[in-house]
N, C-alpha and C positions, 0 to 999 in steps of 0.2 A: 678815409672811409674805413669803418670797422664792421665786420660781420658779427661781432660779439662772440667769436670763438676763442676758447682758451688754447694753450699749447697742447699738441697731441702728437702721437707717433703713427706711422703708417707701415704696415707689413707688406712685404713683397715676397712671394705672392700673398693673396688674401685667404688662401686655404692650402692645406697640405696634410699629409699623413704623418703619424708618429715617426720620428727619425729623419724627416726631411729638413733640409736647410731653409731657413727663413731670414731675410734681411729686414732690419727694422730701421726706419729713417725717422729722424726727429732733430730737435734743436739741442746742440751741445750734449751729446750722449757720452762723451769721454769720461764723465764722472758717474756713469750709471753704476748703481750698487745692487740693484735687484731687477729681475725680469720674471714675469709669470704669464702663463696662458690660462686665463679664466681661473686664477688662483693656484695653478700648478707651477712651481718654480722651474726655471730653465737656466742653463749656463749662458754666460755672456762672453762673446769674443769681440774685441774692439777692432773695427775696420778703419774708421776715420772719425773726425769730429762729429759728424752727423749720421754715422751708420754703425750699427752693431749687427752681429750675426749670431744665430743660435740654431738649434735643431728643436723640432716640436718634441716636447718631453713625453715619456710614457705617462699615461693617466690624464693627459690634457683633454679638455672638452671644449667645444665651441663657445666662444664668447670674447670678451675684451682681452687684449694683450696689455699688460701694465708694466711700465718701466719707471723706476725711481732713479732720478739723477739730480744731484745738487739739492737734495731735500724736497724736490717737487715730484709728485706722481703724475705721470703722463699716461693717458689711456689711448688705445687705438681709435682712429676715426671711424673705422668699420670693424665690426666683430669678425674675428678670425674663425674660419670654419675648419674643424678637424675632420678629415675624411676617413672613412672606414678602411 
């Protein structure tokens, strides 16, 4: 059975302030080449095959988290909310 969903990433937590640590879960993230919060680039720290870590970058706004890995762009399943 298929729900018709494409690959995606999940942020934990789903919200945070600038500078806070966020884990991103998804399929085969070891080859991730870019990460952004609604278009604002963020640094990548590799944790495991399916987990990367980052901090919410200065200038980030609420919206999708986007990860490019293996030539595929993955969007967050839920919009990340940047807290004031």
